[in-house]
C-alpha positions as CSV (number, residue, x, y, z in Angstrom):
1,M,-0.1,-0.1,0.0
2,S,1.1,3.5,-0.8
3,L,2.1,6.1,2.1
4,P,1.5,9.5,2.7
5,D,4.9,11.6,1.8
6,Q,4.9,12.8,5.5
7,I,4.4,9.6,7.3
8,E,7.7,8.6,9.5
9,T,8.6,5.2,10.6
10,K,7.8,5.9,14.5
11,D,4.4,6.5,12.8
12,L,4.2,3.2,11.1
13,L,5.7,1.8,14.7
14,Q,2.9,3.8,16.2
15,I,0.1,2.2,13.7
16,F,1.4,-1.1,14.2
17,D,1.6,-1.7,17.9
18,T,-1.8,-0.5,17.3
19,M,-3.2,-3.4,15.4
20,L,-1.2,-5.8,17.6
21,Q,-3.4,-4.5,20.9
22,Q,-6.4,-4.6,18.7
23,H,-6.1,-7.9,17.2
24,D,-5.3,-10.8,19.5
25,M,-5.0,-13.1,16.1
26,L,-1.7,-10.9,15.1
27,R,0.1,-12.1,18.2
28,T,-0.7,-15.7,17.6
29,Q,2.2,-18.6,17.8
30,Y,2.3,-22.5,17.8
31,T,4.3,-24.7,19.0
32,N,4.9,-28.2,17.9
33,T,4.4,-30.2,21.1
34,S,4.3,-33.9,22.3
35,N,0.8,-34.1,22.1
36,G,0.3,-31.9,19.0
37,W,0.3,-28.2,17.9
38,K,-0.4,-25.4,20.5
39,Q,-1.9,-22.3,19.8
40,E,-0.8,-19.5,22.4
41,I,-2.2,-15.6,21.8
42,K,1.4,-14.1,23.1
43,E,1.4,-10.6,25.4
44,F,1.0,-7.2,23.3
45,K,4.6,-6.0,23.1
46,S,5.7,-3.0,21.6
47,L,7.4,-3.1,17.9
48,T,11.2,-1.2,17.4
49,H,12.6,-0.4,14.8
50,D,14.9,-3.5,13.8
51,D,11.2,-5.4,13.7
52,L,10.4,-2.7,10.5
53,L,12.6,-4.5,8.0
54,T,13.8,-1.3,5.6
55,I,14.2,-2.0,2.0
56,D,15.8,0.5,-0.1
57,A,13.6,0.6,-3.1
58,S,14.1,4.0,-5.0
59,Q,16.3,2.6,-7.3
60,W,13.8,0.0,-8.9
61,P,12.6,0.6,-12.1
62,E,9.2,1.3,-12.1
63,Q,8.1,-1.5,-14.3
64,Q,10.1,-4.0,-12.2
65,Y,8.5,-2.7,-9.1
66,Q,6.0,-5.1,-8.9
67,E,7.7,-8.1,-9.1
68,R,10.4,-6.9,-7.2
69,T,7.9,-6.7,-4.7
70,Q,6.0,-10.2,-5.1
71,E,9.8,-11.9,-5.2
72,L,10.6,-9.7,-1.9
73,A,7.0,-11.3,-0.7
74,N,7.9,-15.0,-1.6
75,E,11.1,-14.6,0.1
76,L,9.9,-13.6,3.4
77,S,7.0,-15.6,3.8
78,A,8.6,-18.4,3.3
79,K,11.0,-17.8,6.1
80,F,8.2,-17.7,8.6
81,E,8.6,-20.6,11.1
82,L,5.5,-22.2,12.3
83,D,7.0,-23.9,15.6
84,G,7.2,-20.9,17.8
85,G,8.2,-18.2,15.1
86,S,5.7,-14.7,14.6
87,L,3.8,-15.5,11.7
88,Y,3.8,-11.2,10.3
89,R,6.1,-9.2,9.0
90,F,5.9,-5.6,8.1
91,V,8.2,-4.2,5.8
92,Y,9.3,-0.4,4.7
93,L,9.6,0.3,0.9
94,D,12.0,3.7,1.1
95,G,10.9,5.0,-2.3
96,G,13.8,8.1,-1.1
97,E,12.7,11.1,-2.7
98,N,11.5,11.3,-6.0
99,T,9.2,8.0,-5.5
100,S,6.8,7.4,-3.0
101,S,7.4,4.5,0.0
102,Q,5.2,1.7,-0.2
103,L,4.3,-0.5,3.0
104,L,4.4,-4.5,2.4
105,I,2.6,-6.5,4.6
106,I,3.2,-10.3,4.4
107,I,0.7,-12.3,7.8
108,H,0.2,-16.5,7.4
109,H,-2.6,-17.3,6.1
110,L,-3.3,-19.0,9.4
111,L,-3.7,-15.6,11.1
112,V,-5.8,-13.8,9.1
113,D,-8.3,-13.7,5.6
114,I,-9.1,-11.6,2.9
115,V,-11.9,-9.3,5.4
116,S,-9.3,-9.4,7.3
117,F,-6.9,-7.6,5.7
118,N,-9.7,-5.1,4.6
119,I,-10.5,-4.7,8.4
120,L,-6.1,-4.0,8.7
121,V,-6.2,-2.1,6.0
122,T,-9.0,0.6,7.0
123,E,-8.2,1.1,10.7
124,M,-4.5,1.3,9.9
125,Q,-6.0,4.3,7.8
126,S,-8.1,5.7,10.5
127,V,-5.1,5.6,13.2
128,W,-2.9,7.2,10.7
129,S,-5.6,10.1,10.4
130,R,-5.6,10.2,14.6
131,I,-2.0,10.4,14.3
132,E,-2.0,13.7,11.9
133,S,-5.1,15.9,14.1
134,G,-3.4,14.9,17.4
135,A,-6.7,12.4,18.5
136,S,-6.5,9.7,20.5
137,L,-5.2,6.4,18.8
138,Q,-8.3,4.4,20.6
139,L,-10.0,2.6,17.9
140,T,-13.4,1.5,18.4
141,S,-14.9,-1.3,20.1
142,K,-13.1,-4.8,19.6
143,S,-15.4,-7.2,18.1
144,N,-15.6,-11.0,19.9
145,S,-12.2,-12.8,19.9
146,F,-11.5,-15.5,17.5
147,K,-11.4,-17.9,20.8
148,Q,-15.2,-17.0,21.3
149,W,-15.9,-17.5,17.7
150,S,-14.3,-21.0,18.4
151,N,-16.0,-22.0,21.5
152,A,-19.0,-20.9,20.0
153,L,-18.7,-23.4,16.9
154,Q,-17.8,-26.3,19.8
155,E,-21.2,-25.8,21.4
156,F,-23.0,-25.2,17.5
157,A,-21.9,-28.8,16.7
158,K,-24.0,-30.2,19.8
159,T,-26.8,-28.9,18.4
160,E,-29.7,-30.0,16.4
161,Q,-29.3,-27.8,13.8
162,C,-26.2,-28.8,13.2
163,E,-27.3,-32.2,13.3
164,L,-29.8,-31.5,10.7
165,Q,-27.1,-29.7,8.6
166,R,-25.3,-33.0,8.7
167,E,-27.9,-34.7,7.6
168,Y,-28.4,-33.1,5.0
169,W,-24.7,-33.8,3.8
170,E,-26.1,-37.3,4.1
171,Q,-27.8,-37.3,0.5
172,F,-24.3,-37.0,-1.4
173,T,-22.6,-39.7,0.0
174,G,-21.8,-42.6,-2.5
175,L,-22.6,-40.3,-5.4
176,N,-20.3,-41.7,-8.6
177,L,-19.1,-38.6,-9.7
178,L,-17.0,-38.7,-12.8
179,P,-13.3,-37.0,-12.9
180,L,-13.0,-34.8,-15.1
181,P,-10.7,-35.4,-18.4
182,K,-7.4,-34.4,-18.4
183,D,-5.1,-33.1,-21.3
184,I,-2.3,-34.6,-19.8
185,V,-3.0,-37.8,-17.9
186,E,0.6,-38.7,-16.3
187,G,0.7,-34.8,-15.8
188,S,2.1,-33.0,-12.4
189,N,-0.7,-31.9,-9.9
190,S,1.2,-29.1,-8.1
191,V,0.8,-25.9,-7.8
192,A,4.4,-25.3,-9.6
193,S,2.9,-27.2,-12.2
194,G,0.1,-24.4,-12.1
195,T,-1.0,-21.0,-14.5
196,Q,-2.9,-18.6,-14.4
197,I,-5.6,-17.2,-17.1
198,M,-7.1,-13.8,-15.7
199,S,-10.4,-12.2,-17.9
200,A,-12.3,-9.2,-16.6
201,L,-15.5,-7.8,-17.7
202,S,-16.0,-4.0,-17.9
203,E,-17.3,-1.5,-15.7
204,A,-20.1,-0.4,-17.8
205,V,-21.1,-4.5,-19.0
206,T,-20.5,-5.2,-15.0
207,S,-22.7,-1.7,-14.0
208,N,-25.8,-3.0,-16.6
209,M,-25.6,-6.9,-15.4
210,T,-25.8,-5.8,-12.0
211,K,-28.6,-3.8,-12.4
212,V,-30.4,-6.1,-14.3
213,L,-29.7,-8.9,-11.6
214,V,-30.9,-6.9,-8.9
215,K,-33.8,-7.0,-11.2
216,A,-34.3,-10.6,-11.2
217,N,-33.0,-10.7,-7.2
218,V,-30.1,-12.7,-8.7
219,Q,-26.3,-12.4,-7.2
220,P,-23.2,-11.8,-9.3
221,K,-21.5,-14.7,-7.5
222,D,-24.4,-17.0,-8.2
223,V,-24.0,-15.7,-12.0
224,L,-19.8,-16.9,-12.1
225,L,-21.0,-20.0,-10.4
226,S,-23.0,-21.1,-13.5
227,A,-20.8,-19.8,-16.2
228,L,-18.1,-22.1,-14.5
229,V,-20.3,-25.0,-13.9
230,M,-22.2,-24.6,-17.3
231,T,-18.1,-24.3,-18.9
232,L,-17.3,-27.5,-17.2
233,A,-20.5,-29.9,-17.8
234,E,-19.7,-28.7,-22.3
235,Y,-16.4,-29.4,-21.6
236,S,-16.5,-32.5,-19.8
237,G,-19.3,-33.9,-21.6
238,Q,-21.1,-34.6,-18.0
239,S,-24.3,-33.6,-17.1
240,R,-23.5,-33.5,-12.7
241,I,-20.4,-31.2,-11.9
242,A,-19.1,-30.8,-8.4
243,V,-17.3,-28.0,-7.1
244,E,-15.9,-26.8,-4.3
245,V,-17.2,-23.3,-2.7
246,E,-15.7,-21.1,-0.4
247,E,-17.0,-17.5,1.8
248,H,-16.0,-15.9,4.5
249,G,-17.8,-18.2,6.7
250,R,-18.3,-15.4,9.7
251,D,-22.1,-16.7,9.9
252,V,-24.2,-15.5,12.5
253,L,-24.4,-18.4,15.9
254,D,-25.1,-16.3,17.8
255,G,-26.9,-13.3,17.9
256,A,-24.7,-11.6,20.5
257,L,-21.5,-12.6,18.9
258,D,-20.3,-10.3,16.2
259,V,-16.8,-11.0,14.4
260,S,-17.6,-8.8,11.8
261,R,-14.2,-6.7,12.7
262,T,-11.7,-9.9,14.1
263,F,-8.9,-11.0,12.3
264,G,-9.0,-15.1,12.0
265,W,-8.8,-17.4,9.0
266,F,-13.3,-17.8,9.1
267,T,-13.5,-19.3,5.9
268,K,-16.0,-22.5,5.4
269,A,-15.7,-24.4,2.4
270,F,-18.4,-26.7,0.5
271,P,-19.1,-28.5,-2.1
272,L,-22.1,-27.6,-4.9
273,I,-23.1,-30.6,-6.7
274,C,-24.9,-29.1,-9.6
275,D,-27.1,-31.4,-12.3
276,V,-26.9,-28.9,-15.3
277,P,-29.7,-28.4,-17.9
278,S,-29.1,-28.4,-21.7
279,R,-26.4,-25.8,-22.6
280,N,-28.9,-23.2,-24.2
281,D,-30.9,-23.6,-21.0
282,S,-28.5,-20.8,-19.1
283,A,-31.9,-19.5,-17.1
284,T,-33.0,-22.1,-15.6
285,A,-29.2,-23.3,-14.9
286,I,-28.5,-20.0,-13.0
287,K,-32.1,-20.6,-10.6
288,N,-31.3,-23.8,-10.5
289,I,-28.0,-23.4,-9.3
290,S,-28.5,-20.1,-7.3
291,Q,-31.1,-22.0,-4.7
292,L,-28.8,-24.5,-4.6
293,A,-26.1,-22.7,-3.4
294,A,-28.0,-20.7,-1.1
295,V,-29.1,-23.9,0.8
296,A,-25.7,-25.6,1.0
297,S,-24.5,-22.2,2.2
298,D,-27.0,-22.2,5.0
299,N,-25.4,-25.9,5.9
300,G,-22.0,-24.8,5.3
301,L,-20.8,-24.9,8.8
302,G,-22.4,-28.2,9.5
303,F,-20.0,-30.0,6.6
304,G,-17.2,-27.9,7.6
305,L,-18.3,-29.9,11.7
306,G,-19.1,-32.8,10.3
307,K,-16.0,-34.8,9.2
308,Q,-17.4,-37.7,8.5
309,F,-18.6,-36.4,5.3
310,A,-15.1,-35.7,4.4
311,A,-14.7,-38.2,1.7
312,N,-16.8,-36.3,-0.2
313,K,-13.9,-34.0,-1.5
314,E,-11.6,-36.5,-3.1
315,N,-14.5,-36.1,-5.8
316,E,-14.2,-32.4,-6.3
317,Q,-12.1,-31.2,-9.5
318,Y,-12.1,-27.5,-8.9
319,K,-12.4,-24.7,-6.0
320,L,-14.4,-21.6,-6.2
321,N,-14.1,-18.5,-4.7
322,G,-17.0,-16.1,-4.7
323,I,-16.1,-13.4,-2.5
324,T,-17.3,-9.9,-2.8
325,A,-14.3,-7.6,-4.1
326,F,-13.3,-4.5,-1.9
327,T,-13.8,-2.0,-3.9
328,D,-15.7,1.6,-4.3
329,H,-18.6,-0.5,-6.6
330,D,-20.1,-3.6,-5.9
331,G,-18.3,-6.4,-7.8
332,Y,-17.3,-10.0,-7.3
333,T,-14.1,-11.7,-8.2
334,L,-13.8,-15.4,-9.5
335,Y,-11.1,-17.7,-8.6
336,I,-10.9,-20.8,-9.8
337,E,-7.6,-23.3,-8.7
């Protein structure tokens, strides 16, 4: 993220300290013991200048800046020590006199999800505004902690509602889902062997589509999901397609429990088994998949808590993240892995 020209490293340390005090999960450490992994929230300790890695980026060519930043992020994240180490890193990319400085924030996925990062950015901006105005750095009251959420999940797992959710998933056990055809049967199936293909709708098309979908009471993410399922059906020649859907997972378990501004990895994942109509009947496909996705989402926590149904995962060929993009206008980003 770009930094204001007038900000100093001492200001950054104040901002980081405020974040560490506000969000317990940033102070999480894991220890591999004889009884398994132990998770612990460490007491707050103010950061020093040694905790802020400063890199001279003033001579980085503009056309290589993003590439070098990504390489640095990969290098530093690879150095995270899960057993007893800190799982975050703040890096000050000093742009010198002629280039804006940047802040690189690297946090292990165990501590955060994409919602957490949005919280982090907005609160850091808020703290900087308070520093500039000389106001108190105290942020708004915290939402419930990740530990409280974890305890609530354990209690939810014992409820009749969760049992009903497990029963919902039982109908999918034993399904004979055919694997998708492969171009290279004996090829590698690793992250390193993958590639990325990116495509985006224009702002005008997105805006027009959103207006139409609002009138039809259909979510944009359901249209993207339907397009994925129908494309896979056409490619494979199969009428039944299984995908894995990921959502933010911050479901309301208790009216008194609020995790809207809590750091943590809340993501829930569940399978979606779709029977696809003919290619020419996209309207029916969108309607059916939209309804199916809504029901599956309502039961998503029960799938994650019901470990006995984990065998369904071996049939899933693709993952879908339908997450709201944090932009100035409503939009959705589709990731297929």
